[in-house]
C-alpha positions as CSV (number, residue, x, y, z in Angstrom):
1,M,0.0,0.0,0.1
2,I,1.0,3.6,-0.6
3,T,0.6,4.6,3.2
4,E,3.2,1.8,4.0
5,Q,5.8,3.7,2.0
6,A,5.4,7.0,3.9
7,W,9.0,6.9,4.8
8,L,9.7,8.5,1.5
9,L,8.3,11.7,2.9
10,A,11.5,12.0,5.0
11,A,13.9,10.1,2.7
12,V,13.5,12.8,-0.1
13,P,14.7,15.7,1.8
14,A,17.2,13.7,3.8
15,G,18.8,12.6,0.4
16,M,18.7,16.2,-0.7
17,F,20.5,17.4,2.4
18,V,23.5,15.1,1.4
19,V,23.4,16.4,-2.2
20,L,23.3,20.0,-1.2
21,A,25.9,19.6,1.7
22,I,28.4,18.1,-0.8
23,F,27.6,19.7,-4.1
24,G,25.5,22.8,-3.4
25,R,28.2,25.4,-3.6
26,F,29.1,24.2,-7.2
27,L,25.4,24.3,-8.4
28,P,23.7,27.1,-10.2
29,R,22.1,29.3,-7.6
30,Q,23.7,27.0,-5.0
31,G,20.9,24.5,-5.6
32,D,18.1,26.5,-3.7
33,Y,15.5,25.2,-6.3
34,L,16.6,21.6,-5.5
35,G,15.8,22.3,-1.9
36,V,12.4,23.6,-2.9
37,A,11.8,20.7,-5.2
38,A,12.6,18.2,-2.3
39,I,10.3,19.6,0.2
40,G,7.8,20.1,-2.7
41,T,8.0,16.5,-3.4
42,S,7.3,15.6,0.1
43,F,4.2,17.9,0.1
44,V,3.0,16.0,-3.0
45,L,3.6,12.6,-1.3
46,M,1.9,13.9,1.8
47,L,-1.3,14.4,-0.2
48,I,-1.0,11.0,-1.8
49,V,-0.4,9.2,1.6
50,A,-3.2,11.2,3.1
51,A,-5.5,10.3,0.3
52,N,-4.7,6.6,0.5
53,F,-4.8,6.4,4.2
54,L,-8.5,8.0,4.1
55,Q,-9.6,5.8,1.3
56,H,-8.4,2.4,2.7
57,R,-8.8,3.1,6.4
58,G,-11.6,5.6,6.4
59,G,-9.2,8.0,8.3
60,V,-8.9,5.8,11.3
61,G,-5.9,3.6,10.7
62,P,-3.4,2.9,11.7
63,W,-0.9,1.7,9.3
64,R,2.4,-0.1,10.2
65,N,5.5,-1.0,8.3
66,D,8.5,-2.3,10.2
67,F,11.5,-4.7,9.9
68,E,13.9,-6.5,12.2
69,W,16.9,-4.2,13.1
70,S,18.7,-6.3,15.8
71,N,18.2,-9.7,17.2
72,V,20.8,-10.7,20.0
73,G,19.8,-13.4,22.4
74,D,16.5,-12.4,24.1
75,F,16.8,-8.9,22.9
76,R,14.9,-8.1,19.6
77,L,14.4,-4.5,18.2
78,R,12.1,-3.7,15.3
79,M,12.2,-0.4,13.5
80,G,9.4,0.9,11.6
81,I,6.8,3.6,10.7
82,F,3.3,3.9,12.3
83,I,0.8,6.1,10.4
84,D,-2.4,7.3,12.2
85,P,-4.5,10.5,12.1
86,I,-2.1,12.3,14.3
87,T,0.7,11.4,12.0
88,I,-1.3,12.6,8.8
89,V,-2.0,16.0,10.7
90,M,1.7,16.4,11.5
91,F,2.6,15.4,7.9
92,G,0.4,18.2,6.5
93,V,1.7,20.9,8.8
94,V,5.4,20.0,8.5
95,T,5.4,19.8,4.8
96,T,3.1,22.8,4.1
97,V,5.0,25.2,6.4
98,S,8.4,23.8,5.3
99,L,7.5,24.3,1.6
100,M,6.5,28.0,2.3
101,V,9.6,28.6,4.3
102,N,11.7,27.3,1.5
103,I,10.2,29.5,-1.1
104,F,10.3,32.5,1.2
105,S,13.9,31.7,1.8
106,I,14.8,32.2,-1.8
107,G,14.1,35.9,-1.5
108,Y,15.1,36.6,2.1
109,M,18.4,34.7,2.1
110,K,19.7,35.8,-1.4
111,G,23.3,36.9,-1.4
112,E,24.0,35.5,2.2
113,P,27.2,33.5,2.8
114,R,26.8,29.7,2.9
115,Y,23.6,30.0,1.1
116,Y,23.6,26.3,0.0
117,W,24.3,25.1,3.6
118,F,21.2,26.9,4.8
119,F,19.0,25.1,2.2
120,A,20.7,21.9,2.9
121,V,20.0,22.1,6.7
122,L,16.3,23.0,6.1
123,Q,15.8,19.7,4.3
124,L,17.5,17.7,7.2
125,F,15.4,19.7,9.6
126,A,12.2,18.7,7.7
127,A,13.4,15.1,7.3
128,S,14.1,14.7,11.0
129,M,10.7,16.1,12.0
130,L,8.8,13.9,9.5
131,M,10.6,10.6,10.7
132,L,10.0,11.7,14.3
133,V,6.3,11.8,13.8
134,M,6.1,8.5,12.0
135,A,8.4,6.5,14.3
136,D,6.7,3.4,15.7
137,N,9.1,3.0,18.6
138,L,10.7,5.2,21.3
139,L,14.3,4.5,20.2
140,L,13.6,5.8,16.5
141,L,11.7,8.7,17.9
142,Y,14.8,9.6,20.2
143,I,17.1,9.6,17.4
144,S,14.9,11.8,15.3
145,W,14.4,14.0,18.3
146,E,18.2,14.6,18.7
147,L,18.6,15.2,14.9
148,V,15.9,18.0,15.3
149,G,18.0,19.4,18.2
150,V,21.2,19.3,16.0
151,C,19.5,21.1,13.1
152,S,18.2,23.9,15.3
153,F,21.5,24.4,16.7
154,L,22.9,24.6,13.1
155,L,20.2,27.1,12.1
156,I,20.1,29.3,15.0
157,G,23.9,29.7,14.9
158,F,23.8,30.2,11.1
159,Y,25.4,33.5,11.5
160,W,28.2,32.2,13.5
161,E,30.3,35.2,13.0
162,K,27.9,37.2,15.4
163,R,28.7,36.2,19.1
164,S,24.9,36.7,20.1
165,A,24.1,34.0,17.5
166,T,26.6,31.4,18.7
167,E,25.6,32.1,22.3
168,A,21.8,31.6,21.3
169,A,22.6,28.3,19.6
170,K,24.5,27.0,22.6
171,K,21.9,28.2,24.9
172,A,19.0,26.4,22.9
173,F,21.2,23.2,22.6
174,I,22.1,23.0,26.4
175,T,18.7,24.0,27.6
176,T,16.9,21.4,25.6
177,R,19.6,18.8,26.5
178,I,18.5,19.1,30.0
179,G,15.0,18.0,29.1
180,D,16.4,15.4,26.8
181,V,18.2,13.6,29.5
182,G,14.8,13.2,31.2
183,L,13.4,11.8,28.0
184,L,16.2,9.3,27.8
185,I,15.7,8.1,31.3
186,G,12.0,7.8,30.8
187,I,12.3,5.8,27.6
188,I,14.8,3.5,29.5
189,L,12.5,3.1,32.4
190,L,9.6,2.2,30.1
191,W,11.6,-0.4,28.0
192,R,13.1,-1.8,31.2
193,E,9.7,-3.2,32.4
194,A,7.8,-3.7,29.1
195,G,10.8,-5.2,27.2
196,T,10.1,-3.3,24.1
197,F,10.4,0.2,22.6
198,N,7.3,-0.1,20.5
199,I,4.9,2.6,21.4
200,E,1.7,0.5,21.0
201,K,3.0,-2.5,23.0
202,I,4.2,-0.2,25.9
203,I,0.7,1.5,25.9
204,E,-0.9,-1.8,26.1
205,F,1.4,-3.0,28.8
206,A,0.7,0.0,30.9
207,Q,-3.0,-0.1,30.5
208,N,-2.9,-3.8,31.6
209,G,-1.2,-2.8,34.8
210,G,2.3,-3.8,33.9
211,Y,3.9,-0.8,35.7
212,S,3.4,0.2,39.1
213,Q,1.9,3.7,39.8
214,A,5.1,5.2,41.2
215,Y,7.2,3.8,38.7
216,L,5.1,4.9,35.8
217,F,4.8,8.4,37.2
218,V,8.6,8.8,37.4
219,A,8.9,7.4,33.8
220,M,6.2,9.7,32.4
221,F,7.4,12.8,34.4
222,S,10.9,12.2,32.8
223,I,9.5,12.0,29.3
224,F,7.4,15.0,30.0
225,L,10.7,16.9,31.0
226,G,11.9,16.1,27.4
227,A,8.6,17.6,26.0
228,M,8.9,20.7,28.3
229,G,12.5,21.3,27.0
230,K,11.7,21.0,23.2
231,S,8.3,23.0,23.5
232,A,10.0,25.7,25.8
233,Q,7.7,25.3,28.7
234,V,8.4,27.2,31.9
235,P,11.1,26.9,33.3
236,F,12.8,25.7,30.0
237,H,11.4,28.6,28.0
238,V,14.5,30.7,28.1
239,W,16.1,29.5,24.9
240,L,13.3,30.2,22.6
241,P,13.3,34.0,22.5
242,D,17.1,34.0,22.0
243,A,16.7,31.7,19.1
244,M,15.6,34.7,17.2
245,E,19.2,35.3,16.3
246,G,18.9,32.9,13.6
247,P,17.6,33.8,10.1
248,T,13.7,34.6,10.2
249,P,12.7,31.7,8.0
250,V,14.3,29.5,10.6
251,S,12.3,31.1,13.2
252,A,9.0,30.5,11.2
253,L,10.1,26.8,10.8
254,I,11.1,26.2,14.3
255,H,8.3,27.9,16.0
256,A,5.4,26.7,13.6
257,A,6.0,23.2,12.3
258,T,9.2,21.5,13.6
259,M,11.3,21.7,16.9
260,V,8.7,23.4,19.4
261,V,5.8,21.3,18.4
262,A,7.8,17.9,19.0
263,G,7.0,18.1,22.6
264,V,3.2,18.6,22.0
265,Y,3.4,15.7,19.5
266,L,5.1,13.4,21.9
267,V,2.5,13.9,24.7
268,A,-0.3,13.6,22.3
269,R,1.0,10.4,21.1
270,L,1.7,9.0,24.6
271,T,-1.6,10.4,26.0
272,P,-2.9,7.0,27.1
273,L,0.3,6.7,29.1
274,F,-0.1,10.0,30.8
275,E,-3.6,9.2,31.7
276,V,-2.7,5.9,33.3
277,A,0.0,7.7,35.5
278,D,-2.0,9.2,38.3
279,G,-1.2,13.0,38.7
280,M,0.5,13.5,35.4
281,M,-2.5,15.2,33.8
282,L,-2.6,17.8,36.5
283,V,1.1,18.4,36.1
284,I,0.7,19.1,32.3
285,V,-2.3,21.5,33.0
286,I,-0.4,23.5,35.6
287,V,2.8,23.6,33.3
288,G,0.5,24.8,30.4
289,L,-1.3,27.3,32.3
290,T,1.8,28.8,33.9
291,T,3.5,29.1,30.6
292,A,0.5,30.6,28.9
293,L,0.1,33.3,31.5
294,L,3.7,34.3,32.1
295,S,4.7,34.2,28.3
296,G,1.7,36.5,27.6
297,F,2.9,38.9,30.3
298,M,6.4,38.7,28.9
299,A,5.3,39.6,25.4
300,L,3.7,42.9,26.6
301,A,6.9,44.8,27.1
302,Q,9.1,43.5,24.3
303,T,10.2,45.9,21.5
304,D,11.8,43.4,19.1
305,I,9.2,42.2,16.6
306,K,10.5,38.8,16.5
307,K,10.8,38.3,20.4
308,V,7.1,39.3,20.8
309,L,6.3,36.5,18.3
310,A,8.6,34.2,20.1
311,Y,6.9,34.7,23.4
312,S,3.6,34.3,21.7
313,T,4.7,31.0,20.4
314,V,5.7,29.9,24.1
315,G,2.2,31.0,25.1
316,Q,0.4,29.0,22.4
317,L,2.3,25.9,23.1
318,G,1.1,26.3,26.7
319,F,-2.5,26.4,25.5
320,M,-1.7,23.2,23.6
321,F,-0.4,21.5,26.8
322,V,-3.5,22.6,28.6
323,A,-5.6,20.8,26.1
324,L,-3.4,17.8,26.5
325,G,-3.8,17.9,30.4
326,A,-7.6,18.2,29.8
327,G,-7.3,14.8,28.0
328,E,-8.1,16.4,24.6
329,P,-5.3,15.4,22.3
330,Q,-7.4,16.0,19.3
331,I,-7.9,19.5,20.3
332,A,-4.3,20.0,21.1
333,M,-3.4,18.8,17.5
334,F,-6.1,21.1,16.1
335,H,-4.6,24.0,17.8
336,L,-1.1,23.0,16.8
337,M,-2.3,23.0,13.1
338,T,-4.1,26.4,13.3
339,H,-1.3,27.9,15.3
340,A,1.3,26.6,12.7
341,F,-0.3,28.4,9.9
342,L,-1.0,31.8,11.6
343,K,2.5,31.8,13.4
344,S,4.4,30.8,10.3
345,L,2.6,33.7,8.7
346,L,3.5,36.3,11.4
347,F,7.2,35.1,11.4
348,L,7.5,35.4,7.6
349,G,5.6,38.7,7.7
350,S,8.1,39.9,10.2
351,G,10.8,38.6,8.1
352,S,9.3,40.7,5.1
353,V,9.3,43.8,7.2
354,I,13.0,43.3,8.5
355,H,14.1,42.5,4.8
356,A,12.3,45.7,3.5
357,T,13.6,47.8,6.1
358,H,17.2,46.7,5.8
359,H,17.3,44.5,9.0
360,N,15.4,46.9,11.3
361,Q,13.3,44.8,13.7
362,E,12.8,47.1,16.6
363,L,9.4,48.5,17.0
364,D,10.8,51.8,17.9
365,K,12.0,52.3,14.3
366,L,9.0,51.1,12.6
367,G,5.4,52.2,12.2
368,G,3.1,53.4,9.2
369,L,4.6,50.6,7.0
370,W,1.1,49.5,5.7
371,K,1.2,52.1,2.9
372,K,4.6,50.9,1.8
373,M,3.8,47.1,2.1
374,P,0.3,46.5,1.6
375,I,0.6,42.9,1.0
376,T,2.7,42.2,4.1
377,G,0.5,44.5,6.0
378,T,-2.8,42.8,5.1
379,T,-1.7,39.3,5.5
380,F,0.0,40.3,8.9
381,L,-3.4,41.8,10.0
382,I,-5.1,38.4,9.2
383,G,-2.3,36.6,11.3
384,S,-2.8,39.0,14.1
385,L,-6.4,38.7,14.3
386,A,-6.3,35.0,14.0
387,L,-3.7,34.8,16.9
388,A,-6.1,37.1,18.9
389,G,-8.8,34.5,18.4
390,L,-11.3,36.5,16.3
391,P,-13.8,34.4,14.3
392,P,-14.0,33.1,11.8
393,L,-10.3,32.8,11.6
394,D,-8.7,29.5,12.4
395,A,-7.4,29.9,16.0
396,F,-10.9,31.0,17.3
397,W,-12.3,27.5,16.8
398,S,-9.4,25.6,18.4
399,K,-9.1,28.1,21.3
400,D,-12.8,27.8,22.0
401,E,-12.5,24.0,22.2
402,I,-9.5,24.2,24.5
403,F,-11.8,26.2,26.9
404,V,-14.7,23.8,26.6
405,G,-12.2,20.8,27.2
406,L,-10.6,22.6,30.2
407,A,-13.9,23.5,31.9
408,D,-15.1,19.9,31.7
409,A,-11.7,18.4,33.1
410,W,-10.6,20.9,35.7
411,G,-13.2,23.5,36.2
412,A,-13.5,27.2,36.5
413,W,-10.1,28.0,38.3
414,A,-8.3,26.8,35.2
415,V,-10.6,28.5,32.7
416,I,-10.0,31.8,34.4
417,I,-6.2,31.6,34.3
418,L,-6.3,30.6,30.7
419,G,-8.8,33.4,29.9
420,L,-6.5,36.0,31.2
421,A,-3.7,34.6,29.1
422,A,-6.1,34.8,25.9
423,V,-6.7,38.5,26.8
424,T,-3.1,39.2,26.9
425,T,-2.7,37.4,23.7
426,A,-5.2,39.5,22.0
427,F,-3.7,42.6,23.5
428,Y,0.1,42.1,22.4
429,A,-1.1,40.9,18.9
430,T,-2.9,44.3,18.6
431,R,0.0,46.1,19.9
432,L,2.5,44.4,17.5
433,F,0.4,45.2,14.4
434,I,-0.4,48.7,15.3
435,R,3.2,49.6,16.1
436,T,4.5,48.1,13.0
437,F,2.0,49.0,10.4
438,M,-0.2,51.9,11.7
439,G,0.4,55.4,12.7
440,K,3.3,57.7,11.7
441,P,6.7,56.3,10.9
442,L,8.9,56.5,14.0
443,D,12.1,56.7,11.8
444,D,11.8,58.5,8.5
445,H,15.0,57.2,7.1
446,V,13.7,53.6,7.7
447,Y,10.3,54.5,6.1
448,E,11.8,56.1,3.0
449,H,13.8,53.1,2.1
450,T,11.1,50.5,2.8
451,H,9.5,48.8,-0.2
452,E,7.2,45.8,-0.5
453,S,9.0,42.4,-0.9
454,G,9.3,40.4,-3.9
455,F,6.9,37.7,-5.3
456,A,9.0,34.8,-3.6
457,M,8.4,36.3,-0.3
458,T,4.8,37.6,-0.7
459,F,3.4,34.4,-2.2
460,P,3.9,32.3,0.9
461,L,2.3,35.0,2.9
462,I,-0.8,34.8,0.8
463,V,-1.0,31.2,1.0
464,L,-0.6,31.1,4.7
465,A,-3.0,33.9,5.1
466,A,-5.7,31.9,3.2
467,L,-5.0,29.0,5.4
468,A,-5.3,31.2,8.4
469,V,-8.8,32.1,7.3
470,V,-10.1,28.8,6.3
471,S,-8.2,25.9,8.1
472,G,-10.2,26.3,11.4
473,L,-13.3,25.2,9.6
474,V,-12.2,21.7,9.5
475,I,-13.9,21.4,13.1
476,F,-17.1,21.3,11.3
477,N,-18.4,17.8,10.2
478,G,-19.6,19.0,6.7
479,V,-16.2,20.6,5.8
480,G,-14.3,17.6,7.1
481,Q,-16.5,15.2,4.9
482,A,-16.0,17.6,1.9
483,L,-12.4,17.1,2.2
484,G,-12.5,13.3,2.4
485,F,-12.3,13.0,6.1
486,P,-14.8,10.8,8.2
487,G,-16.0,14.1,9.8
488,G,-14.6,17.2,11.6
489,I,-11.1,16.9,13.2
490,T,-12.5,15.5,16.4
491,E,-14.0,12.6,14.4
492,F,-10.7,12.2,12.8
493,I,-8.4,12.2,15.9
494,Y,-9.5,10.6,18.9
495,L,-8.5,8.2,21.7
496,P,-9.7,4.7,20.7
497,E,-11.3,4.1,24.2
498,E,-13.4,7.4,24.1
499,G,-14.4,7.1,20.4
500,P,-15.1,10.2,17.8
501,A,-17.0,13.1,19.0
502,R,-19.0,15.5,16.6
503,Y,-18.3,19.1,17.1
504,A,-21.3,21.2,18.3
505,I,-20.8,24.8,19.1
506,D,-20.9,25.7,22.8
507,W,-22.5,29.1,22.5
508,G,-21.6,30.2,26.0
509,F,-17.9,29.6,25.5
510,A,-18.0,30.9,22.0
511,T,-19.3,34.2,23.3
512,A,-16.9,34.2,26.1
513,S,-14.0,33.4,23.7
514,L,-15.1,36.1,21.4
515,G,-15.3,38.6,24.3
516,M,-11.8,37.8,25.3
517,A,-10.5,38.6,21.9
518,V,-12.6,41.9,21.7
519,V,-11.3,43.1,25.2
520,G,-7.7,42.4,24.3
521,I,-8.0,44.1,20.8
522,F,-9.7,47.1,22.1
523,S,-7.4,47.6,25.0
524,G,-4.4,47.4,22.6
525,A,-6.0,49.7,20.1
526,W,-6.9,52.3,22.8
527,L,-3.3,52.3,24.1
528,Y,-1.6,52.2,20.8
529,W,-3.9,53.7,18.2
530,R,-2.1,55.5,15.4
531,G,1.3,54.5,16.8
532,S,0.9,56.8,19.8
533,L,3.2,55.9,22.7
534,E,1.9,58.6,25.2
535,K,-0.6,56.3,27.0
536,S,1.7,53.1,27.2
537,T,4.6,55.4,28.3
538,A,2.6,57.0,31.1
539,L,1.5,53.5,32.2
540,A,5.0,52.4,32.3
541,R,6.0,55.3,34.5
542,F,3.0,54.8,36.8
543,Q,4.3,51.2,37.6
544,P,8.0,51.2,36.8
545,G,8.7,48.0,38.8
546,V,6.0,46.0,37.1
547,Y,7.3,47.3,33.6
548,D,10.9,46.5,34.4
549,M,9.9,43.0,35.5
550,L,8.1,42.4,32.3
551,R,10.6,43.9,30.3
552,N,13.3,41.7,32.0
553,K,11.1,38.6,31.5
554,F,10.6,38.0,35.2
555,Y,14.4,37.8,35.6
556,F,14.6,34.2,34.7
557,D,17.8,34.7,32.8
558,E,19.3,36.7,35.7
559,M,18.3,33.9,38.2
560,Y,19.8,31.2,36.0
561,Q,22.9,33.2,35.6
562,Y,23.2,33.7,39.4
563,A,22.7,29.9,39.8
564,V,25.4,29.2,37.4
565,D,27.8,31.7,38.8
566,R,27.2,30.9,42.5
567,V,26.0,27.3,42.7
568,V,27.3,25.5,39.4
569,L,30.7,27.2,39.3
570,G,31.0,26.8,43.2
571,L,30.4,23.3,42.9
572,S,32.6,23.0,39.9
573,F,35.5,24.6,42.0
574,V,35.1,22.0,44.6
575,V,35.0,19.2,42.1
576,S,38.1,20.6,40.4
577,W,39.9,21.0,43.7
578,F,39.2,17.4,44.7
579,D,40.3,16.1,41.3
580,R,43.5,18.1,41.4
581,Y,44.7,17.5,44.8
582,V,43.1,14.4,46.0
583,V,42.7,12.3,42.7
584,N,45.6,13.7,40.6
585,D,48.1,14.8,43.0
586,T,47.7,12.2,45.8
587,G,46.0,9.2,44.0
588,V,47.8,9.2,40.8
589,D,51.0,11.4,41.1
590,G,51.2,10.5,44.9
591,S,51.6,6.8,44.5
592,A,54.2,7.5,41.8
593,Q,56.1,9.9,44.0
594,V,56.1,7.4,46.9
595,T,57.6,4.8,44.6
596,G,60.3,7.1,43.3
597,Y,61.1,8.3,46.7
598,T,61.4,4.7,48.1
599,G,63.6,3.8,45.1
600,F,65.7,6.8,45.8
601,I,66.4,5.9,49.4
602,L,67.0,2.2,48.6
603,K,69.7,3.0,46.0
604,Y,71.9,3.8,48.8
605,L,71.8,0.3,50.1
606,Q,73.3,-0.9,46.7
607,T,77.1,0.1,47.1
608,G,78.6,-2.6,45.1
609,K,81.2,-3.2,47.8
610,V,81.6,-6.8,49.3
611,P,82.6,-5.5,52.9
612,N,79.3,-3.4,53.0
613,Y,77.3,-6.4,52.0
614,A,79.2,-8.5,54.7
615,M,78.6,-6.0,57.4
616,A,74.9,-5.9,56.4
617,I,74.7,-9.7,56.7
618,A,76.5,-9.7,60.2
619,L,74.1,-7.0,61.4
620,G,71.2,-9.1,60.0
621,V,72.3,-12.2,61.9
622,V,72.9,-10.3,65.1
623,G,69.6,-8.7,64.9
624,L,67.8,-12.0,64.3
625,A,69.6,-13.5,67.3
626,V,68.6,-10.7,69.5
627,A,65.1,-11.0,68.3
628,G,65.1,-14.6,69.0
629,L,66.5,-14.3,72.5
630,V,63.8,-11.7,73.3
631,V,61.1,-13.9,72.0
632,R,62.2,-17.0,74.0
633,G,62.7,-14.9,77.1
């Protein structure tokens, strides 16, 4: 069957990575068209695989295709792919956004050094993510997981000549590695009891009571640490805003379709395990709510256009984890999809602004750009309103369902916290659009030299804007059936033990969700209308302490730096001193020095003169005789 050959989606861009990495610099245009062709091929294959999956399995699945990788004694390992509705959704998101990013990069990265290498790593990034989402076992998933991390390191640090870029790449790599250690420990713990890495068999083993509750909680909490690191959940969120040092197309790819959604996918895939582990769903909800709320506040005071969007990504990932913690993986995946389209639109739109204004991305130097960039401005407005949650745009439908599921699972307290996060989201989305495109230019020199981006950059914006308008409608049964699905997305993705659920509008929550968006939008418009900063400046002066705290992102970076300087380096000094003076000087060099000193003393006993040896023998005999007499006496 065609679906069983879905591994080709990852194989094509992986192969193109090898071609571009070796031969890219010698090809015409350094092979950028080959990169677009490779991911375009994966996009076409995605459509074929999805159609075949829907035709033969009615959109339920799953399909499996594996082979024996190792067979040593009692240890057997099979590697393969696993295709189900969650995988199909991820295929669509990854290939669509990756294709748009590759096309956009032709215009944005033109003339950059290592142009071919940029497109090569984009292919490996997409291939790694595609393999991650179709892996049928935790070992293959972990390998792909680490490849995603390596690609992010290479792309965030693409401008390695800039110290800030290299520091950001190292920060992302190290921060996510902390979570990845937890993921590896969790995988080993699950395998140790179940005797297999296969995800389906591990889930079945857990549901049949194969793990004790304490053991399973530790294993799943460890795995969740890996998801928190990759998806930048508090307190691992600090790497993601700094990742903006990479080229803007990389930001769109990382924040919309690849690295940061890997954690959401992992938890969605293992939801049956998290549900069996008592207490883990509450942990997920608390982490998601905390992240959504804090990141929304952090975004309020940022002046870098990309960092506002970065904190927005952190917050929306928090929304997805809230849905997962409410036991609604189908809604989490739905929000992942809608967010991917609108956030890639916003990031590429910010890239269009940065490119058109000659690398100006501070809001203090922008303003009034809609007249100069009508296509970018219009599409950015669509993305901003979608992010704010205004109907009928895509995120309205997915956010509304998150509130419904959260209320059913955890009650009013959780809904209130998430509602406040939704209001701040609408507020900073409005602030970002107004300060960039409305009002008077804040820097006349920048404004005069601004122009609309070329077709290679505006075409992806138009496509993604269209998706931001219509993609949310797949929640409706009729739309899903028209596209060939068995129904809306909640009838396509569901936990087997719960069964599919047809969407029905909850007018109470829909009205409340709309009210949150309206409050946030009108508050932002009132404070920043026509680009005026008088009201916002007065507000900041009224509460300078609060403003400084938001501006400095709740001082998380400062706290971590203090911990490194005072705790980590202090412990490192103790370990270094012990290693130097106890292990090295005493344990290693000390034994050698004792041996050398003993040899140095003993050498004086070897004179080479017979009378000396005779005297020594005589003294020895006398000594033995005296000792014998003493003993006998």
